[in-house]
C-alpha positions in Angstrom: -48.5 43.2 45.0 -47.2 42.4 48.5 -44.4 44.3 50.2 -42.4 41.0 50.4 -42.0 41.1 46.6 -40.5 44.6 46.7 -38.4 44.1 49.8 -35.3 42.9 48.1 -35.2 46.0 46.0 -36.1 48.7 48.5 -32.6 49.5 49.7 -31.5 50.2 46.2 -34.6 52.4 45.8 -33.7 54.2 49.0 -30.1 54.7 47.8 -31.3 56.2 44.6 -33.8 58.5 46.2 -31.8 59.7 49.2 -29.6 62.3 47.3 -32.6 63.5 45.4 -34.6 63.9 48.6 -31.7 65.8 50.3 -31.4 68.2 47.5 -35.1 68.9 47.4 -35.7 69.7 51.0 -32.3 71.1 51.8 -31.6 68.8 54.8 -28.7 66.6 55.6 -28.8 62.9 54.6 -28.2 61.9 58.2 -31.4 63.7 59.3 -33.8 62.9 56.4 -32.5 59.7 54.6 -34.3 56.6 55.9 -34.3 52.9 54.9 -37.6 51.2 54.0 -36.5 47.7 55.2 -34.0 46.2 57.6 -31.2 45.6 55.1 -29.0 48.5 56.1 -25.3 48.4 55.1 -25.8 45.6 52.6 -23.6 47.3 50.1 -21.0 47.9 52.7 -20.1 44.2 52.8 -17.1 44.2 50.5 -14.3 46.7 49.8 -13.8 49.7 47.6 -11.3 52.3 46.4 -12.1 55.6 44.8 -10.7 56.6 41.4 -11.3 58.7 38.3 -13.2 55.8 36.9 -14.7 53.1 39.1 -15.5 49.6 38.1 -17.8 47.4 40.1 -17.4 43.7 41.0 -19.8 41.1 42.5 -18.6 38.0 44.3 -20.5 35.5 46.5 -18.4 35.3 49.6 -21.4 34.1 51.6 -23.9 31.4 50.6 -27.5 30.9 51.8 -28.5 28.0 54.0 -29.7 24.8 52.4 -33.3 25.5 53.6 -34.8 28.6 55.1 -36.8 28.6 58.3 -40.3 29.2 57.0 -42.1 28.2 60.3 -42.8 31.9 61.1 -42.3 31.2 64.8 -39.4 33.7 65.1 -38.7 37.2 64.0 -36.6 37.5 60.9 -33.8 39.2 62.8 -33.5 36.1 65.1 -32.8 33.6 62.3 -29.7 31.5 63.0 -26.5 32.8 61.7 -22.8 32.3 62.1 -22.0 34.7 65.0 -18.3 34.3 64.4 -18.7 35.7 61.0 -21.4 38.3 61.5 -20.2 39.7 64.7 -17.2 41.5 63.1 -19.2 43.3 60.4 -20.8 46.6 61.2 -24.5 46.4 61.0 -24.5 42.7 60.6 -27.7 42.2 62.5 -29.6 43.8 59.6 -27.2 43.5 56.6 -27.0 39.7 56.4 -28.5 37.6 53.5 -32.1 37.1 54.5 -30.9 37.5 58.1 -28.9 34.3 58.2 -25.8 33.6 56.2 -24.3 30.3 57.3 -21.1 29.8 55.3 -18.1 31.9 54.3 -16.2 30.9 51.2 -12.5 31.6 50.8 -12.2 31.4 47.0 -14.2 34.6 46.3 -11.8 36.5 48.6 -9.0 35.5 46.2 -11.2 36.6 43.3 -11.8 40.0 44.9 -8.1 40.4 45.5 -7.5 39.7 41.8 -9.5 42.9 41.1 -7.5 44.8 43.7 -4.2 43.5 42.3 -5.1 44.2 38.7 -6.3 47.7 39.4 -3.1 48.6 41.4 -1.1 47.0 38.6 -2.9 49.1 35.9 -2.5 52.3 38.0 1.2 51.7 38.1 1.4 51.0 34.3 2.4 54.2 32.5 1.3 52.8 29.1 -2.3 51.8 30.1 -4.7 54.6 31.1 -1.8 57.1 31.8 -3.0 59.9 34.1 -6.3 58.1 34.9 -6.6 56.4 38.3 -8.9 53.3 38.3 -11.0 52.6 41.3 -13.1 49.6 42.3 -16.2 48.8 44.3 -16.6 45.1 45.3 -19.8 43.9 47.0 -21.0 40.5 48.1 -23.9 39.1 45.9 -24.8 36.5 48.6 -25.5 33.8 46.0 -29.0 35.1 45.1 -30.4 37.5 42.5 -32.2 39.9 44.8 -28.9 40.8 46.5 -27.1 40.9 43.2 -29.6 43.3 41.8 -29.6 45.5 44.9 -25.8 45.6 45.0 -25.7 46.5 41.2 -28.2 49.3 41.6 -26.2 50.6 44.5 -23.0 50.7 42.5 -24.4 52.3 39.4 -26.3 54.9 41.5 -23.3 55.8 43.6 -24.9 54.8 46.9 -22.6 53.3 49.6 -24.9 52.3 52.4 -24.6 55.5 54.5 -26.9 57.7 52.4 -23.7 59.3 51.0 -22.9 59.2 47.4 -19.8 57.9 45.6 -18.7 57.9 42.1 -21.1 55.6 40.1 -19.4 52.6 38.5 -19.2 52.4 34.7 -18.9 48.7 34.3 -19.7 45.7 36.5 -17.6 42.5 36.7 -19.9 39.6 37.6 -21.9 37.8 38.5 -20.9 34.3 39.4 -24.2 32.6 38.6 -25.8 32.4 35.1 -29.3 33.0 36.5 -28.1 36.1 38.4 -26.2 37.3 35.3 -29.3 36.9 33.2 -31.4 39.0 35.6 -28.6 41.5 36.0 -28.0 41.8 32.2 -31.7 42.3 31.5 -32.0 44.9 34.2 -28.8 46.9 33.2 -29.3 46.5 29.4 -31.7 49.5 29.1 -29.1 51.6 30.9 -26.3 50.3 28.6 -24.2 49.3 31.6 -21.7 46.6 30.4 -21.0 43.6 32.5 -18.2 41.1 32.3 -18.8 37.7 34.0 -16.0 35.5 35.1 -18.0 32.4 35.8 -21.5 32.6 34.2 -21.4 29.9 31.6 -25.0 29.5 30.4 -25.1 29.0 26.7 -28.2 31.2 26.6 -26.1 34.3 27.4 -24.5 34.0 24.0 -27.6 35.5 22.5 -26.5 39.1 21.7 -30.0 40.2 20.9 -31.2 39.2 24.4 -28.1 40.2 26.3 -26.3 43.0 24.3 -24.4 44.3 27.3 -23.1 40.9 28.5 -19.5 39.8 28.1 -17.5 37.0 29.7 -14.0 35.7 30.1 -15.1 32.1 30.5 -16.3 29.9 27.6 -20.0 29.1 27.3 -21.4 25.9 28.8 -22.1 24.7 25.3 -18.4 23.9 24.9 -18.0 22.0 28.1 -21.3 20.1 27.5 -20.0 19.2 24.1 -16.7 18.2 25.6 -18.5 15.8 28.0 -20.5 14.5 25.1 -17.2 13.9 23.2 -15.8 12.0 26.2 -19.0 9.9 26.4 -18.6 9.0 22.7 -14.8 8.3 23.1 -15.2 5.9 26.0 -18.4 4.3 24.8 -20.7 5.5 27.5 -24.2 5.4 26.0 -26.3 5.3 29.2 -25.6 8.5 31.3 -27.4 9.9 34.3 -27.5 13.7 34.9 -27.7 15.6 38.2 -27.9 19.3 37.6 -28.6 22.6 39.3 -32.2 23.7 38.9 -31.4 26.8 37.1 -30.1 28.0 33.7 -26.6 26.8 34.4 -27.7 23.1 34.9 -30.8 22.8 32.7 -29.3 24.4 29.6 -26.1 22.3 30.0 -28.2 19.2 29.8 -30.0 20.5 26.8 -26.8 21.1 25.0 -25.5 17.7 26.0 -28.6 16.1 24.5 -28.4 18.1 21.3 -24.7 17.1 20.9 -25.4 13.4 21.5 -28.5 13.3 19.2 -28.3 10.4 16.7 -25.2 9.1 18.4 -26.8 6.3 20.5 -26.1 8.1 23.8 -29.1 8.6 26.1 -29.8 10.2 29.4 -31.0 7.5 31.9 -32.4 10.2 34.1 -32.2 14.0 34.9 -32.5 15.1 38.5 -32.3 18.7 39.6 -30.9 20.3 42.8 -32.5 23.5 44.1 -30.7 25.0 47.1 -33.9 26.0 49.0 -35.0 22.4 49.1 -31.6 20.7 48.8 -32.2 17.9 51.3 -35.3 16.7 49.4 -33.7 17.0 46.0 -30.5 15.3 47.1 -32.5 12.3 48.4 -34.4 12.1 45.2 -31.2 12.3 43.0 -29.3 9.8 45.1 -32.2 7.3 44.8 -32.2 7.7 41.1 -28.4 7.1 40.9 -28.7 4.1 43.1 -31.6 2.6 41.2 -30.2 3.3 37.7 -28.0 1.0 35.7 -26.1 4.1 34.4 -22.5 4.0 35.8 -21.6 7.5 34.4 -23.2 10.5 36.1 -23.0 14.0 34.6 -23.0 16.6 37.4 -23.6 20.3 36.7 -24.1 22.0 40.1 -22.5 24.3 42.6 -19.7 22.6 44.5 -21.4 23.1 47.9 -24.5 21.3 46.6 -22.3 18.6 45.0 -20.7 17.9 48.3 -24.1 17.2 49.9 -25.1 15.0 47.0 -21.9 13.0 47.1 -22.0 12.6 50.9 -25.5 11.1 50.6 -24.2 8.6 48.0 -21.5 7.6 50.4 -24.1 7.1 53.2 -26.0 4.8 50.8 -22.7 3.0 49.9 -23.0 3.9 46.2 -19.3 4.0 45.3 -19.1 2.5 41.8 -20.0 5.5 39.7 -17.9 7.5 37.2 -18.7 11.3 37.6 -18.3 13.9 34.9 -17.7 17.2 36.7 -18.5 20.6 35.4 -16.0 23.4 35.8 -17.6 24.8 38.9 -16.6 21.8 41.1 -14.0 19.9 39.1 -11.1 21.7 40.9 -12.9 22.4 44.2 -10.4 22.2 47.1 -13.3 21.8 49.5 -14.4 18.6 47.9 -10.9 17.3 47.3 -10.1 17.8 51.0 -13.2 16.1 52.3 -12.2 12.6 53.6 -15.7 11.2 53.2 -15.5 11.6 49.5 -12.1 9.9 48.9 -13.7 6.7 47.8 -16.7 7.8 45.8 -15.0 10.7 44.0 -11.8 8.9 42.9 -11.6 8.7 39.1 -13.8 11.7 38.5 -13.3 13.3 35.1 -13.8 17.0 35.0 -13.8 19.9 32.6 -11.8 22.7 34.3 -11.3 26.4 33.5 -7.9 26.7 32.1 -5.2 27.6 34.6 -2.8 30.5 34.1 -0.3 32.3 36.3 -0.5 35.9 37.4 3.0 37.2 38.1 3.4 38.9 41.4 -0.1 37.9 42.7 1.2 35.5 45.3 3.3 38.2 46.9 0.3 40.5 46.9 -1.8 37.9 48.7 0.9 37.1 51.3 1.2 40.8 52.2 -2.5 41.2 52.8 -3.4 42.7 56.2 -6.6 44.3 57.5 -4.5 47.4 58.4 -3.7 48.0 54.7 -7.4 47.5 53.7 -9.4 48.6 56.7 -12.7 48.7 54.7 -12.3 45.2 53.4 -14.9 43.2 55.3 -14.0 40.0 53.4 -10.4 40.2 54.6 -11.5 40.8 58.2 -13.7 37.7 58.2 -10.8 35.7 56.6 -8.6 37.0 59.4 -11.1 35.7 62.1 -11.4 32.3 60.4 -7.6 31.9 59.9 -6.2 33.3 63.1 -9.2 33.1 65.5 -8.9 36.8 66.4 -10.7 40.0 65.5 -8.6 42.7 63.8 -11.1 45.3 64.9 -10.9 44.7 68.6 -8.4 46.0 71.1 -7.5 45.0 74.6 -9.4 47.8 76.1 -12.7 46.6 74.7 -15.3 46.1 77.3 -17.2 43.5 75.4 -16.2 39.9 76.1 -18.3 38.4 73.3 -16.7 37.2 70.0 -13.1 36.4 69.2 -10.2 38.0 71.1 -8.4 41.0 69.5 -5.5 40.3 67.2 -2.0 41.2 68.1 -1.2 42.8 64.7 1.7 40.4 64.0 -0.5 37.9 62.2 0.5 37.3 58.6 -0.5 35.1 55.7 3.1 34.2 55.1 3.3 30.4 55.5 -0.5 30.0 55.6 -1.9 27.7 53.0 -5.6 28.0 52.3 -8.0 28.8 49.5 -6.9 32.4 49.3 -3.1 31.9 49.3 -3.0 28.9 46.9 -2.0 30.2 43.5 -0.9 26.9 42.0 -3.9 26.8 39.7 -5.5 30.2 39.1 -8.6 29.5 37.1 -11.6 31.7 38.0 -9.1 34.1 39.5 -7.4 34.5 36.1 -10.8 35.1 34.5 -11.4 37.9 37.0 -8.0 39.3 36.3 -8.6 39.3 32.5 -12.0 41.0 33.0 -10.4 43.9 34.8 -7.8 44.3 32.0 -10.5 44.1 29.3 -12.3 46.9 31.1 -9.1 48.9 31.3 -8.3 48.5 27.6 -11.8 49.5 26.7 -11.5 52.7 28.8 -8.0 53.3 27.3 -9.6 53.2 23.8 -12.6 55.3 24.8 -10.5 58.0 26.4 -8.1 58.1 23.4 -5.1 57.6 25.7 -1.6 58.1 24.3 1.4 56.1 25.5 4.8 57.7 26.4 6.9 58.7 23.4 10.5 58.1 24.2 11.7 59.9 21.0 10.0 63.1 22.1 10.2 63.6 25.9 8.3 66.8 25.6 5.2 64.9 24.5 3.5 63.8 27.8 1.2 60.8 27.7 -2.4 61.1 28.8 -6.1 60.5 28.2 -9.1 62.7 27.7 -11.2 63.6 30.7 -13.0 60.6 32.2 -15.7 62.8 33.7 -17.9 62.8 30.6 -17.7 59.2 29.5 -21.0 57.2 29.4 -21.7 53.5 29.9 -23.0 53.3 26.3 -19.7 54.5 24.9 -17.8 52.1 27.1 -20.1 49.3 25.9 -19.2 50.0 22.3 -15.5 50.1 23.0 -15.6 46.9 25.0 -16.8 45.1 21.9 -13.5 46.1 20.1 -11.1 45.1 22.9 -8.1 43.3 21.5 -4.8 43.1 23.5 -2.0 40.8 24.3 -1.8 39.4 27.8 1.4 39.1 29.9 1.6 35.5 28.8 1.7 36.5 25.2 -1.8 35.4 24.3 -4.3 37.3 22.3 -7.4 38.4 24.1 -10.5 39.6 22.4 -14.3 39.3 22.5 -16.1 37.6 19.7 -19.8 38.5 20.1 -19.1 38.8 23.8 -17.4 35.4 24.0 -13.8 34.2 24.4 -12.3 31.2 22.6 -13.0 27.9 24.3 -10.0 26.6 26.2 -10.3 24.1 29.0 -8.1 21.8 31.0 -9.3 18.2 31.5 -8.6 16.8 35.0 -8.8 13.5 36.8 -9.2 13.0 40.5 -6.6 10.6 41.8 -5.2 9.4 45.1 -2.1 11.3 46.2 0.9 9.8 48.1 -0.9 10.4 51.4 -4.2 8.9 50.3 -5.8 12.2 49.8 -7.5 13.2 46.5 -5.9 15.6 44.1 -6.7 16.5 40.5 -4.3 15.7 37.8 -4.3 17.3 34.3 -4.9 14.6 31.7 -5.7 16.6 28.6 -7.1 19.8 27.3 -9.8 21.2 25.0 -9.0 23.8 22.3 -12.1 24.8 20.4 -13.7 21.5 19.2 -10.4 19.6 19.5 -10.3 17.1 22.4 -6.9 16.0 23.5 -6.7 13.2 26.2 -3.9 11.2 27.6 -5.9 8.0 28.4 -2.9 6.3 30.0 -2.8 9.0 32.7 -6.4 8.4 33.8 -7.2 6.6 37.1 -10.6 5.1 36.9 -12.9 4.5 39.9 -11.8 1.7 42.2 -8.1 2.0 41.0 -9.1 0.1 37.9 -7.2 0.4 34.7 -10.3 -0.4 32.7 -12.7 2.1 31.3 -16.1 1.8 33.1 -18.9 0.4 31.1 -22.2 2.4 31.2 -24.7 1.1 28.7 -28.4 0.3 28.9 -27.9 -2.8 26.7 -24.5 -4.3 26.0 -23.3 -3.7 22.5 -24.5 -6.3 20.0 -21.8 -8.6 19.0 -20.7 -9.0 15.3 -23.3 -11.0 13.4 -26.2 -9.2 14.9 -27.9 -5.8 14.8 -29.8 -3.5 17.1 -33.6 -3.6 17.3 -35.0 -0.6 19.2 -37.4 -1.5 21.9 -40.7 0.3 21.6 -41.2 3.1 24.1 -37.6 3.0 25.4 -34.6 5.3 24.5 -32.6 4.3 21.4 -29.7 3.0 23.5 -32.0 0.3 25.0 -32.4 -2.3 22.4 -32.5 -6.0 21.5 -29.8 -7.8 19.5 -31.2 -9.8 16.6 -29.1 -12.1 14.5 -28.5 -11.0 10.9 -30.7 -12.6 8.3 -29.2 -15.1 5.8 -27.1 -13.3 3.3 -26.5 -10.4 5.6 -23.6 -9.7 7.9 -22.3 -7.2 10.5 -18.6 -7.3 11.3 -18.5 -4.7 14.0 -19.9 -4.5 17.5 -23.0 -2.4 18.0 -24.1 -2.3 14.4 -27.5 -0.8 13.8 -28.1 -2.7 10.6 -26.8 -5.7 8.7 -25.3 -5.4 5.3 -26.1 -7.7 2.3 -23.3 -9.7 0.8 -22.4 -9.3 -2.8 -24.1 -11.7 -5.2 -21.1 -14.1 -5.5 -20.8 -14.3 -1.7 -22.8 -15.5 1.3 -22.4 -15.1 5.0 -20.5 -17.5 7.2 -22.3 -19.5 9.9 -21.9 -16.7 12.5 -23.0 -13.9 10.1 -19.8 -11.9 10.6 -18.3 -12.0 7.1 -19.0 -12.9 3.5 -17.4 -16.0 2.0 -17.6 -17.2 -1.6 -20.7 -19.2 -2.3 -20.4 -22.9 -2.8 -20.8 -23.7 -6.5 -23.4 -26.5 -7.0 -24.3 -28.5 -10.0 -25.0 -32.2 -10.8 -21.4 -33.3 -10.7 -19.8 -36.7 -11.6 -18.3 -36.6 -8.2 -21.3 -36.5 -5.9 -23.4 -39.5 -5.0 -26.4 -38.5 -7.1 -24.2 -37.9 -10.2 -22.4 -41.2 -9.8 -25.6 -43.1 -9.3 -27.3 -41.6 -12.4 -24.2 -42.0 -14.5 -23.9 -45.6 -13.5 -27.6 -46.3 -14.3 -27.2 -44.5 -17.7 -24.1 -46.5 -18.6 -25.8 -49.7 -17.4 -28.8 -48.9 -19.6 -26.5 -48.2 -22.6 -24.6 -51.4 -22.1 -27.8 -53.4 -21.7 -29.2 -51.9 -24.9 -25.9 -52.8 -26.6 -26.1 -56.3 -25.2 -29.7 -56.8 -26.5 -28.6 -55.5 -29.9 -25.8 -58.1 -30.0 -28.3 -60.8 -29.1 -30.6 -59.6 -31.9 -27.8 -59.5 -34.4 -26.7 -63.0 -33.4 -30.3 -64.3 -33.8 -31.3 -62.1 -36.6 -32.4 -65.1 -38.7 -34.7 -66.4 -36.1 -38.5 -66.1 -36.6 -39.1 -63.9 -33.6 -36.6 -61.3 -34.8 -37.8 -61.4 -38.4 -41.5 -61.3 -37.3 -41.0 -58.1 -35.4 -39.5 -56.0 -38.1 -35.8 -56.5 -37.3 -34.8 -53.3 -39.1 -37.0 -51.1 -36.9 -36.0 -53.1 -33.9 -32.3 -52.3 -34.6 -33.2 -48.6 -35.1 -35.1 -48.6 -31.9 -32.2 -50.1 -30.0 -29.9 -47.5 -31.4 -32.2 -44.7 -30.4 -32.6 -46.1 -26.9 -28.8 -46.3 -26.6 -28.7 -42.6 -27.6 -31.3 -41.9 -25.0 -29.2 -43.5 -22.3 -26.1 -41.8 -23.4 -27.7 -38.3 -23.8 -28.5 -38.4 -20.1 -24.7 -38.2 -19.5 -24.6 -34.8 -21.0 -26.8 -33.5 -18.2 -24.2 -34.5 -15.6 -21.2 -32.2 -15.0 -20.6 -28.4 -14.9 -22.9 -26.7 -17.4 -21.2 -24.9 -20.3 -22.6 -23.2 -23.4 -22.0 -26.3 -25.6 -23.3 -28.8 -23.0 -26.5 -26.8 -22.5 -27.2 -26.8 -26.3 -26.2 -30.4 -26.8 -28.2 -31.9 -23.9 -31.6 -30.5 -24.9 -31.1 -31.2 -28.6 -29.8 -34.7 -28.0 -32.6 -35.4 -25.6 -35.3 -34.2 -28.0 -33.9 -35.9 -31.1 -33.1 -39.2 -29.4 -36.5 -39.6 -27.9 -38.3 -38.5 -31.1 -36.2 -41.1 -33.0 -37.2 -43.7 -30.4 -40.9 -42.9 -30.4 -40.9 -42.7 -34.2 -39.6 -46.2 -34.4 -42.2 -47.5 -32.0 -44.9 -45.6 -33.8 -43.9 -47.0 -37.2 -43.7 -50.5 -35.6 -47.2 -50.0 -34.3 -48.4 -48.9 -37.7 -46.8 -51.9 -39.3 -48.6 -54.2 -36.9 -51.9 -52.6 -37.7 -51.3 -52.6 -41.5 -50.2 -56.2 -41.4 -53.4 -57.4 -39.8 -55.5 -55.1 -41.9 -53.9 -56.5 -45.1 -54.9 -60.1 -44.1 -58.5 -59.2 -44.7 -60.0 -59.9 -48.2 -59.3 -57.1 -50.7 -56.6 -55.5 -48.5 -53.5 -57.4 -49.8 -52.3 -54.3 -51.7 -52.3 -52.2 -48.5 -48.9 -53.7 -47.3 -47.3 -52.6 -50.6 -47.9 -49.0 -49.7 -46.1 -49.3 -46.4 -43.1 -51.3 -47.1 -39.6 -51.1 -45.6 -38.8 -47.9 -47.6 -41.9 -46.1 -46.4 -41.1 -47.2 -42.8 -37.6 -45.8 -42.9 -38.9 -42.6 -44.5 -41.6 -42.2 -41.9 -39.0 -42.5 -39.1 -36.8 -40.0 -40.9 -39.7 -37.6 -41.4 -40.8 -37.7 -37.8 -37.3 -37.2 -36.7 -36.6 -34.3 -39.1 -39.5 -32.4 -37.7 -37.8 -32.5 -34.2 -34.4 -31.6 -35.8 -36.0 -28.5 -37.3 -37.6 -27.4 -34.1 -34.3 -27.8 -32.2 -32.4 -26.0 -35.0 -34.7 -23.0 -34.8 -34.6 -23.0 -31.0 -30.9 -23.2 -30.7 -30.4 -20.5 -33.3 -32.8 -18.0 -31.9 -32.7 -18.4 -28.1 -30.5 -21.3 -27.1 -30.1 -22.7 -23.6 -27.2 -21.1 -21.8 -25.6 -21.7 -18.4 -26.8 -19.4 -15.6 -25.6 -18.8 -12.0 -28.7 -18.9 -9.9 -28.3 -17.1 -6.6 -31.9 -17.3 -5.4 -32.6 -21.0 -4.9 -30.2 -21.9 -2.0 -28.7 -18.9 -0.2 -25.3 -20.2 0.6 -24.9 -21.9 -2.8 -24.8 -20.6 -6.3 -26.5 -23.1 -8.6 -25.0 -23.4 -12.1 -27.8 -24.6 -14.3 -28.8 -24.5 -17.9 -31.6 -22.1 -18.6 -33.9 -23.2 -21.4 -33.6 -19.9 -23.2 -36.8 -19.9 -25.2 -39.6 -21.5 -23.2 -41.6 -21.8 -26.4 -38.8 -23.8 -28.0 -38.5 -26.1 -25.0 -42.3 -26.6 -24.9 -42.4 -27.5 -28.6 -39.6 -30.1 -28.1 -41.5 -31.7 -25.2 -44.9 -31.2 -26.8 -43.8 -32.9 -30.1 -42.4 -35.9 -28.1 -45.6 -36.1 -26.2 -47.7 -35.9 -29.4 -45.9 -38.8 -31.0 -46.1 -40.8 -27.7 -49.8 -40.2 -27.4 -50.5 -41.3 -31.0 -48.3 -44.3 -30.5 -50.2 -45.2 -27.3 -53.6 -44.9 -29.0 -52.6 -47.0 -32.0 -51.0 -49.6 -29.8 -54.0 -49.6 -27.5 -56.3 -50.3 -30.5 -54.0 -53.1 -31.7 -53.5 -54.8 -28.3 -56.1 -57.5 -28.9 -55.1 -58.5 -32.4 -54.7 -62.4 -32.6 -51.0 -63.2 -32.4 -49.0 -65.6 -30.3 -46.6 -62.7 -29.7 -48.6 -59.5 -30.0 -46.0 -56.7 -30.0 -48.7 -54.1 -29.8 -49.6 -55.2 -26.3 -46.0 -54.6 -25.1 -45.9 -51.3 -27.0 -49.0 -50.2 -25.1 -47.4 -51.0 -21.8 -44.2 -49.2 -22.8 -46.1 -46.1 -23.9 -48.2 -46.2 -20.7 -45.0 -46.1 -18.6 -43.4 -43.5 -20.9 -46.4 -41.1 -20.6 -46.7 -41.7 -16.8 -43.1 -40.8 -16.3 -43.2 -37.6 -18.3 -46.5 -36.5 -16.9 -45.0 -36.9 -13.4 -41.8 -35.2 -14.6 -43.4 -31.8 -15.2 -44.4 -30.9 -11.6 -41.3 -32.6 -10.2 -39.1 -30.6 -12.4 -40.7 -27.3 -11.6 -40.6 -27.9 -7.8 -37.1 -29.3 -7.6 -34.4 -26.8 -6.6 -30.9 -26.5 -8.1 -29.2 -29.6 -9.3 -32.2 -31.7 -8.3 -34.2 -30.4 -11.2 -31.5 -31.7 -13.5 -31.5 -35.0 -11.6 -35.3 -35.2 -12.1 -34.9 -34.7 -15.9 -32.1 -37.3 -16.1 -34.2 -39.7 -14.0 -37.2 -39.2 -16.3 -34.9 -39.9 -19.3 -33.5 -43.1 -17.8 -36.9 -44.3 -16.4 -38.7 -43.9 -19.7 -35.8 -45.4 -21.6 -35.7 -48.4 -19.3 -39.5 -48.7 -19.6 -39.3 -48.9 -23.4 -36.4 -51.2 -23.3 -37.9 -53.6 -20.9 -41.5 -53.6 -22.1 -40.6 -54.1 -25.8 -37.4 -56.2 -25.7 -37.5 -58.2 -22.5 -40.2 -60.6 -23.8 -38.3 -61.2 -27.0 -35.0 -61.8 -25.2 -36.8 -64.2 -22.8 -37.9 -66.4 -25.8 -34.6 -66.1 -27.6 -32.4 -66.9 -24.6 -34.6 -69.0 -22.3 -37.3 -70.5 -24.6 -35.6 -71.2 -27.9 -38.1 -74.0 -28.6 -40.7 -71.3 -29.1 -38.5 -69.3 -31.5 -40.0 -71.1 -34.5 -42.2 -70.1 -37.3 -44.5 -73.1 -36.6 -45.0 -71.8 -33.0 -45.7 -68.3 -34.2 -48.0 -69.5 -37.0 -49.8 -72.0 -34.8 -50.8 -69.3 -32.5 -52.1 -67.2 -35.2 -54.5 -69.7 -36.7 
């Protein structure tokens, strides 16, 4: 393996080996201890204070350049760097981050001072660790894991960058990054060294099996990712883009967001990553994705320095109509808020922020900071150079003219407002403060410390000796930490985690046009509390931005997923007949209850229109009129026959059967009226029985009349005179009665066993409910129709045989025509009845009844009425007999 791989870890190895080497050969460290690479004094970039127990802390005061110079045209020591910063640090030529730090951050200086303030406060507290003096060792982690690991190894081994040894730290507070914390936890876990992070939020670190020595005073990313998912649901954002850091912090946050929004209709339009070593290329790619996407809401999980570059690129492209969801790492960044270039694009940003809490006395501590009080604090010296433009290490007698001039010593942070002195919203700083107190309470428990007893002044407080404590013991006691903060809140670790509490902030324009973040809600556990009226949306709009792949389907339609696309990209299809959707964005349509049907726009169910053959509609009126006309016509013919009952033509055609036939035809016309109107149990029974009996009576009369004609002509032959005696008037009436009784019996059995009943038919016409009479027994209905058809067929055959009998007025010929019409009508009735929907099937049956009745009436009685009324001269016996001869 190449030396380049080992180079980040060699100083730590040297620090570990120097004391051993010195003891082995009996020489001084100054003569024999050597470094194996050029990173001398790396662990001297920070500040420290000795104590009985020392805790370590890692902060990233410096950040790496966006891209390293990999041209290999220069020596590493000649990489570009900030001379103003590096020049004031001893050994800076070799101790810098990869020989070229480029930016100094003010916020980590405040975080480091939170450790100093908390340790001094604890050392003054007689009730917490009495008799034990806490110390600290703070080192810059330089934003990358090789430096984090080297600094951590230096602290736990007791090295201090000068080949001298100090007291090893028992606990490390840090690191800022999730990736660095993962590496550090895995490296320190075999040594049982506990670590408390104040800003590492990766959900993966919650795995106690993988990271048993890891604790944190900031909630897991899982909670803020869920919070952002809840906000997306609340505001209806279903099409969201994501720009995240290319590390565990960003990638796992996106994973949690996707899991939380699963099956909710929320999709990620794109996921673009930002990696600092190739930031320019990644920013260009991410900005292009944002510009090309229809997503108007962008989720951003990245370090605030990288976010600044990304937003600046969007401004350059004039992409200003996006709603950003900010993670806690940049949602309250003063650097971004004070950047005038971002005023337009960043306005309206919604962010999840680490909850803010005050630290009493901390502002006074910061205002009184001076390099003379902390001469070893390299962070403070650099801050002094940046703030006052002078070097606190130089004096007027210095021969060197390079670098900033020497300070006068009267400089003070009183009245200075910057990222260090601003204590209006202590977020990460308060997490650091809590981490120090958690370590102190764990030590207090481990050392079995006793508090002062005012009732017994002779009992002095104190703790057991801290010289023999081990990191493994401290780790176990850290799990049991439970104390009340100065704000009266309970603090404890639950599997290394703290309860999720966040502030929700909104970036708004201030009175002077600058950006400021305004609290608009909070998160407590899974509860999301938002004051929507306090939100300022992008573009000073009072409307919630719309971010959807496809606009929500309107009521009356449903979503249809497009194949190969995310679930939030869909088509809107109208609901089918009988189905409705009464809300926007419905994924399915619901079927209406049986008695209801959808309205024309498929948004609600309305009662179905009841339909039957009514006396009020046109068809019902027409059929009723025709039926009444037929009955009146039949009655009129009967009157004519009664009036001319003594005439030969009436007598010659068996007047008694003729009157019975007229009566049955009148019943046929009238029975059709029972089919019109709303079906009821009695009407359903009556209509079929009346129809069947009336027509059998009618056909029976015609059949007997046909038989009489045949018998009459047969009896005229020699030897057949007695034939007429056997079929006289009594036998004729009895035959009609017999034929009719058979039908009456069929109807009686049918109506008693399975009668026709009214039924509400929902399946014929969707928007209508058809009220119709069901036949009940199909066998019964078939027997009724079959019996009528049988008599009609026999009558037709007999009449057909008698059609050519010699007679001036051969009634058999007219009966033949009438039976032909009757059979044709009822043969056509069957398919028409079956194929007609709803009330039209009833209309077909009524029409068949009327058509066949008119056919019989016209064919049999029209010729007779013609002679009676228009040719009375032919209504004589002589005329009838003359034709017969």
